[in-house]
KEMI-884569 format. One record per residue (C-alpha): x, y, z; residue in three letters. Coordinates in steps of 0.05 Angstrom, whole numbers, padded with zeros to 5 digits, always signed. Layout:
! residues N
XYZala/...
END
This chain:
! residues 534
-00077+00497+00360met/-00064+00499+00286ala/-00118+00531+00244ala/-00157+00482+00203pro/-00154+00485+00128his/-00216+00474+00087ser/-00221+00401+00063pro/-00232+00388-00010arg/-00303+00367-00026thr/-00292+00345-00098asp/-00244+00290-00122asp/-00194+00310-00068trp/-00155+00246-00076trp/-00132+00263-00146arg/-00080+00313-00121asp/-00078+00302-00045ala/-00016+00299-00002val/-00026+00239+00043ile/+00017+00228+00105tyr/+00033+00157+00125gln/+00031+00143+00200val/+00064+00080+00227tyr/+00029+00082+00295pro/+00082+00046+00337arg/+00134+00098+00318ser/+00097+00164+00310phe/+00085+00189+00382ala/+00074+00155+00450asp/+00018+00185+00491gly/+00017+00139+00551asp/+00091+00130+00564gly/+00098+00056+00552asp/+00149+00064+00495gly/+00100+00046+00440thr/+00067+00098+00396gly/-00008+00101+00402asp/-00072+00138+00382leu/-00066+00186+00441ala/+00002+00206+00414gly/-00026+00218+00344val/-00085+00258+00371arg/-00037+00304+00409ala/+00004+00315+00345arg/-00054+00328+00297leu/-00039+00403+00300pro/+00031+00387+00274tyr/+00001+00350+00214leu/-00046+00408+00201ala/+00012+00458+00203glu/+00051+00413+00156leu/-00007+00420+00107gly/-00027+00348+00090val/-00096+00331+00064asp/-00103+00262+00094ala/-00068+00212+00140val/-00061+00138+00123trp/-00052+00092+00183phe/-00016+00026+00176thr/-00056-00027+00214pro/-00079-00006+00283trp/-00123-00067+00294tyr/-00117-00121+00347ala/-00055-00161+00328ser/+00002-00203+00358pro/+00047-00155+00320leu/+00089-00211+00290val/+00093-00171+00225asp/+00083-00100+00249gly/+00007-00105+00253gly/-00002-00138+00184tyr/-00023-00200+00222asp/-00094-00179+00242val/-00134-00218+00293ser/-00195-00171+00296asp/-00212-00117+00245tyr/-00266-00086+00289arg/-00222-00069+00348ser/-00160-00028+00361ile/-00099-00063+00389asp/-00094-00046+00464pro/-00022-00022+00453ala/-00051+00033+00410phe/-00116+00050+00447gly/-00189+00036+00437thr/-00242+00038+00383leu/-00272+00099+00418ala/-00204+00134+00412glu/-00200+00117+00338ala/-00270+00147+00327glu/-00249+00209+00366lys/-00185+00215+00325leu/-00224+00211+00259ile/-00270+00266+00285glu/-00214+00311+00310glu/-00175+00303+00245ala/-00236+00323+00205ala/-00243+00386+00247glu/-00173+00405+00223leu/-00189+00389+00150gly/-00152+00323+00151ile/-00183+00258+00125arg/-00165+00189+00152val/-00147+00128+00110ile/-00142+00059+00142val/-00104-00003+00121asp/-00139-00068+00101ile/-00100-00134+00096val/-00146-00180+00056pro/-00096-00233+00035asn/-00086-00262+00104his/-00103-00258+00177val/-00066-00274+00241ser/-00060-00346+00264asp/-00096-00321+00326arg/-00156-00298+00287his/-00219-00335+00311pro/-00229-00365+00241trp/-00161-00397+00239phe/-00164-00423+00311arg/-00231-00455+00294ala/-00201-00485+00231ala/-00144-00517+00270leu/-00193-00547+00320glu/-00243-00571+00268ala/-00195-00616+00230gly/-00189-00639+00157pro/-00249-00633+00111gly/-00286-00585+00157ser/-00323-00523+00133pro/-00278-00481+00178glu/-00216-00502+00139arg/-00249-00482+00073glu/-00238-00409+00093leu/-00163-00421+00084phe/-00118-00463+00039his/-00110-00528+00077phe/-00084-00586+00035arg/-00053-00655+00045pro/+00021-00658+00030gly/+00058-00692-00026arg/+00103-00752-00017gly/+00088-00822+00009glu/+00067-00797+00077arg/+00047-00726+00059gly/+00114-00702+00086glu/+00125-00652+00028leu/+00090-00585+00018pro/+00031-00585-00031pro/+00068-00542-00081asn/+00132-00502-00093asn/+00105-00431-00089trp/+00157-00379-00069pro/+00146-00335-00008ser/+00138-00260-00007gln/+00187-00264+00051phe/+00245-00313+00054ser/+00229-00384+00076gly/+00174-00434+00062pro/+00102-00418+00043thr/+00070-00480+00075trp/+00067-00502+00147thr/+00045-00571+00170arg/-00004-00578+00228val/-00006-00638+00277pro/-00061-00674+00239asp/-00017-00677+00177gly/-00048-00624+00133glu/-00011-00563+00109trp/-00035-00490+00105tyr/-00012-00435+00057leu/+00020-00370+00080his/+00053-00326+00028leu/+00085-00287+00086phe/+00100-00315+00155thr/+00069-00378+00185pro/+00032-00332+00232glu/-00004-00302+00172gln/-00048-00357+00140pro/-00076-00338+00072asp/-00151-00333+00064leu/-00190-00370+00010asn/-00221-00316-00033trp/-00261-00367-00072ala/-00304-00375-00010his/-00365-00328-00006pro/-00359-00319+00069ala/-00289-00288+00060val/-00317-00238+00011arg/-00377-00221+00054gln/-00334-00211+00116glu/-00289-00161+00082his/-00347-00123+00052glu/-00376-00117+00122glu/-00308-00094+00149ile/-00307-00039+00096leu/-00376-00015+00117arg/-00356-00017+00190phe/-00300+00033+00179trp/-00336+00076+00127phe/-00392+00084+00177gln/-00342+00112+00226arg/-00320+00166+00179gly/-00257+00141+00146val/-00247+00172+00078ala/-00211+00114+00045gly/-00177+00047+00049val/-00107+00026+00030arg/-00107-00047+00006ile/-00046-00087+00026asp/-00018-00137-00024ser/-00077-00122-00069ala/-00055-00167-00126ala/-00045-00230-00085leu/-00115-00249-00058leu/-00140-00299-00109val/-00101-00363-00120lys/-00102-00414-00177asp/-00154-00465-00154ala/-00110-00523-00172ser/-00051-00496-00132leu/-00007-00515-00190ala/+00068-00509-00182asp/+00102-00443-00198phe/+00143-00441-00262glu/+00188-00381-00274glu/+00165-00340-00334gly/+00100-00379-00344val/+00035-00339-00346asp/-00012-00333-00312pro/+00023-00331-00245his/-00012-00379-00196pro/-00024-00326-00143tyr/-00008-00257-00171ile/-00057-00216-00212asp/-00110-00270-00222gln/-00168-00245-00265asp/-00220-00260-00212glu/-00191-00204-00169leu/-00227-00152-00211his/-00295-00179-00190asp/-00274-00169-00117val/-00254-00096-00128tyr/-00316-00080-00169arg/-00358-00102-00110ala/-00315-00061-00063trp/-00320+00000-00107arg/-00396-00002-00105ala/-00392+00000-00029ile/-00341+00057-00028ala/-00385+00097-00075asp/-00442+00093-00025glu/-00399+00131+00025tyr/-00358+00175-00021gly/-00295+00137+00000ala/-00233+00119-00040val/-00184+00062-00049phe/-00109+00060-00059val/-00081-00008-00077gly/-00012-00037-00063glu/-00003-00067-00133val/+00067-00091-00153trp/+00062-00109-00227leu/+00113-00101-00283pro/+00060-00105-00337asp/+00033-00034-00344thr/-00029-00055-00382glu/-00050-00104-00329arg/-00033-00054-00275phe/-00080-00003-00306ala/-00138-00053-00304arg/-00141-00043-00229tyr/-00153+00031-00240leu/-00213+00026-00286arg/-00270+00072-00265pro/-00308+00017-00229asp/-00249-00011-00191glu/-00194+00023-00150leu/-00186+00099-00149his/-00110+00098-00145thr/-00051+00050-00136ala/+00019+00060-00109phe/+00074+00077-00158asn/+00131+00030-00138phe/+00169+00041-00203asn/+00184+00113-00184phe/+00199+00095-00111leu/+00252+00044-00132ala/+00282+00088-00187cys/+00354+00110-00178pro/+00373+00184-00175trp/+00390+00186-00249glu/+00358+00235-00297pro/+00343+00188-00355asp/+00315+00135-00309arg/+00272+00184-00271leu/+00244+00216-00334arg/+00228+00148-00362arg/+00194+00127-00297ser/+00152+00191-00297ile/+00133+00182-00370asp/+00115+00109-00360asp/+00074+00125-00299thr/+00033+00179-00333leu/+00024+00136-00395ala/-00002+00075-00357glu/-00053+00118-00319his/-00077+00158-00379ala/-00121+00104-00412pro/-00164+00096-00350val/-00164+00169-00328gly/-00134+00154-00260ala/-00085+00201-00226pro/-00014+00179-00214ala/+00013+00172-00143thr/+00084+00191-00124trp/+00123+00166-00064val/+00196+00165-00044leu/+00193+00120+00017cys/+00148+00080+00062asn/+00150+00035+00124his/+00183-00022+00083asp/+00235+00017+00044val/+00304+00045+00060thr/+00296+00119+00077arg/+00308+00169+00020thr/+00365+00207+00052val/+00405+00143+00062thr/+00388+00112-00005arg/+00406+00174-00044tyr/+00473+00178-00009gly/+00496+00110-00034arg/+00532+00089-00097ala/+00469+00050-00117asp/+00411+00098-00106thr/+00357+00050-00128ser/+00317+00006-00081phe/+00311-00070-00085asp/+00291-00115-00027phe/+00339-00168-00053ala/+00399-00121-00047lys/+00390-00099+00025lys/+00453-00114+00066thr/+00485-00091+00130phe/+00538-00037+00129gly/+00525-00006+00061thr/+00566+00060+00059pro/+00526+00124+00051thr/+00541+00198+00046asp/+00486+00230+00087leu/+00503+00301+00066arg/+00497+00282-00007leu/+00435+00241+00007gly/+00402+00299+00043thr/+00416+00347-00013arg/+00386+00299-00063arg/+00326+00283-00018ala/+00310+00358-00014arg/+00312+00363-00090ala/+00270+00299-00096ala/+00218+00329-00050ala/+00206+00387-00098leu/+00208+00342-00158leu/+00156+00295-00128thr/+00110+00350-00103leu/+00110+00384-00172ala/+00088+00322-00211leu/+00015+00312-00232pro/-00027+00271-00184gly/-00024+00255-00110ser/+00036+00246-00063val/+00047+00200-00004tyr/+00094+00225+00050leu/+00121+00174+00100tyr/+00129+00200+00171gln/+00198+00228+00184gly/+00214+00242+00112glu/+00195+00314+00125glu/+00250+00313+00179leu/+00303+00284+00133gly/+00311+00223+00178leu/+00364+00173+00154pro/+00358+00098+00157glu/+00382+00072+00225ala/+00424+00009+00234glu/+00388-00026+00291val/+00431-00068+00339pro/+00424-00142+00324leu/+00394-00157+00392asp/+00339-00104+00382arg/+00316-00123+00311ile/+00243-00146+00310gln/+00226-00150+00236asp/+00211-00222+00212pro/+00244-00208+00145met/+00311-00207+00181his/+00300-00273+00217phe/+00270-00310+00157arg/+00330-00290+00115ser/+00377-00324+00164gly/+00402-00257+00188gly/+00426-00233+00120val/+00371-00181+00108asp/+00376-00124+00159pro/+00300-00119+00156gly/+00255-00058+00156arg/+00263-00034+00228asp/+00314+00019+00206gly/+00260+00061+00174cys/+00212+00051+00233arg/+00252+00084+00289ile/+00207+00127+00335pro/+00205+00200+00314leu/+00244+00255+00349pro/+00198+00312+00372trp/+00238+00352+00424lys/+00313+00362+00422glu/+00324+00365+00498asp/+00271+00316+00523ala/+00283+00243+00542pro/+00276+00197+00482trp/+00273+00261+00439cys/+00203+00274+00464gly/+00174+00210+00433phe/+00138+00195+00498gly/+00137+00214+00572pro/+00160+00148+00601gly/+00194+00084+00578ser/+00248+00076+00526glu/+00218+00070+00456pro/+00206+00000+00428trp/+00262+00011+00378leu/+00325+00049+00399pro/+00337+00119+00373gln/+00407+00127+00344pro/+00460+00175+00368glu/+00449+00243+00335gly/+00373+00235+00331trp/+00363+00300+00370arg/+00390+00340+00311ala/+00328+00319+00272tyr/+00277+00339+00326ala/+00215+00376+00304val/+00224+00434+00352asp/+00296+00445+00329arg/+00278+00442+00255gln/+00219+00489+00265ser/+00268+00542+00288ala/+00318+00531+00231glu/+00298+00569+00167pro/+00336+00521+00122asp/+00314+00455+00154ser/+00281+00398+00117met/+00217+00409+00157leu/+00213+00482+00137arg/+00224+00463+00064leu/+00166+00413+00066tyr/+00120+00462+00102arg/+00134+00516+00050glu/+00128+00468-00008ala/+00061+00441+00016leu/+00035+00512+00028leu/+00054+00532-00043leu/+00025+00468-00073arg/-00041+00484-00039arg/-00043+00559-00053ser/-00010+00569-00121val/-00050+00548-00183pro/-00013+00499-00228gly/+00005+00443-00179phe/-00031+00377-00166gly/-00070+00340-00218asp/-00068+00365-00290gly/-00024+00375-00350ala/+00052+00370-00351met/+00100+00387-00408thr/+00174+00371-00412trp/+00218+00431-00429leu/+00284+00432-00467pro/+00342+00424-00418ala/+00416+00407-00414asp/+00438+00336-00405asn/+00425+00313-00334gly/+00371+00364-00322val/+00296+00351-00314leu/+00253+00411-00330ala/+00178+00412-00339phe/+00121+00461-00340ala/+00055+00456-00304arg/-00004+00502-00317thr/-00007+00576-00297his/+00067+00587-00312gly/+00094+00540-00259val/+00160+00507-00277val/+00202+00455-00240cys/+00277+00447-00255val/+00320+00393-00224val/+00395+00390-00236asn/+00421+00319-00234leu/+00483+00335-00275ser/+00554+00343-00246asp/+00557+00419-00255his/+00515+00481-00243pro/+00466+00500-00299val/+00430+00561-00322glu/+00356+00569-00305leu/+00306+00586-00359pro/+00279+00657-00359pro/+00231+00666-00301tyr/+00189+00719-00267glu/+00199+00696-00195ser/+00231+00640-00156leu/+00177+00606-00115leu/+00221+00556-00077leu/+00290+00524-00080ala/+00315+00460-00047ser/+00382+00496-00036gly/+00413+00564-00052pro/+00432+00584-00122leu/+00506+00597-00133asp/+00537+00667-00136ala/+00523+00672-00211glu/+00450+00651-00203gly/+00463+00582-00230leu/+00427+00520-00205leu/+00477+00475-00168pro/+00480+00400-00177arg/+00429+00359-00139asp/+00384+00420-00129thr/+00313+00435-00151ala/+00273+00499-00159val/+00201+00519-00171trp/+00194+00579-00217leu/+00138+00623-00241arg/+00151+00643-00313thr/
END
């Protein structure tokens, strides 16, 4: 059993390392091929040894799993594929004993079409109170045969579906995910009660899915490119919702992290005012290519947009929706864009791995908190899932053009010589593990001194134990072209070489950690990062 580390009791979230668990793919405890809470509970010592401060779970609620659990049918129960509410409560308790907090996912924009509210709305018919909880409207055209407006989908495909009585309902994602009407007081009350339900069970925070989409323009006016305000993104009324939520979180000492995709930095920062969300994901950095000028600008922009509201930045390289870092950084185009995802994109995994190791040290040295997606600490690449095994609706709604997100959701490899790489004791995993997956297994990497896993364990230990990391000041240092160098407090310096040749290091007292070996002359090779004490 791993020894617990003492949990932070102050504003721990300002510089926490938070590990993202995608439950279906983390570990299978009952042998049915699907990851579950029993599997997570058995692996909590692994997370404690890794050195994370908290674990964020993507939705574990009752769901038809049309969109990986983001189609919730009951927020107060655990999906039977994952376990029970009692198991979730036990997991929260056991994690706390190891000094690990738990963050859960809330999906307030929509519910499953199997949610009791939506089923009642379908049965009740046009003009009923039940339909007021959603966006039901008559269609346009002579016989109502056209959708009520032209809003674009967050996925490919239409945003309106017609029901047998002739009305249409709004869904910014799939038809199985009808959007809620946040102008209705019952919708607000229900979500406030859901927050209390989980806070009372000991969760330390909530991640808010699609946090800028909840409120819609009441007139449902057509979308016009470049015209503000957008009819369903970043509506001003959203801030009243999050102020009410913050008051509830403050009662329990809990925190929020919002999924907020906004290009306007000033409007983004409004969500992070002291009476709203504590933090928000930094998608600009996640999507940034492995280029020194672009990375530096992304870091500067991120810190600048957080400074006026006193909120800490968050840093993340990958998540359950995004092409894995090792694969992305081995491509000619190292940025990320949903619109550019295609099958068969060439990648150099050796190059991508070297860059991903350097990026890990860069990210963990920046001021603020860090989110680590499961498997990144193993250096897992993106998998190309066979066409007949793809499950992600993004693939199907694109007409088969988009490979979807399943490639970053492959079940984790735990044991090199066990069936299914130790993911579970019985059935084949719900998504197939590629050839070569055993080379990334936890037990194998634990025994290899230069593995990605050992690098992350050492980096997280230093980040926790050496003064100068986490939240606080950062100063750029003079450096050669293609090199990022910055100082933290207490003499800690990070240097990352993104140029095409080895470079000299600044004078230093000791080398704390390197993503790869220095060359024979003590120079820093390309695509390599170091932490120094000066």
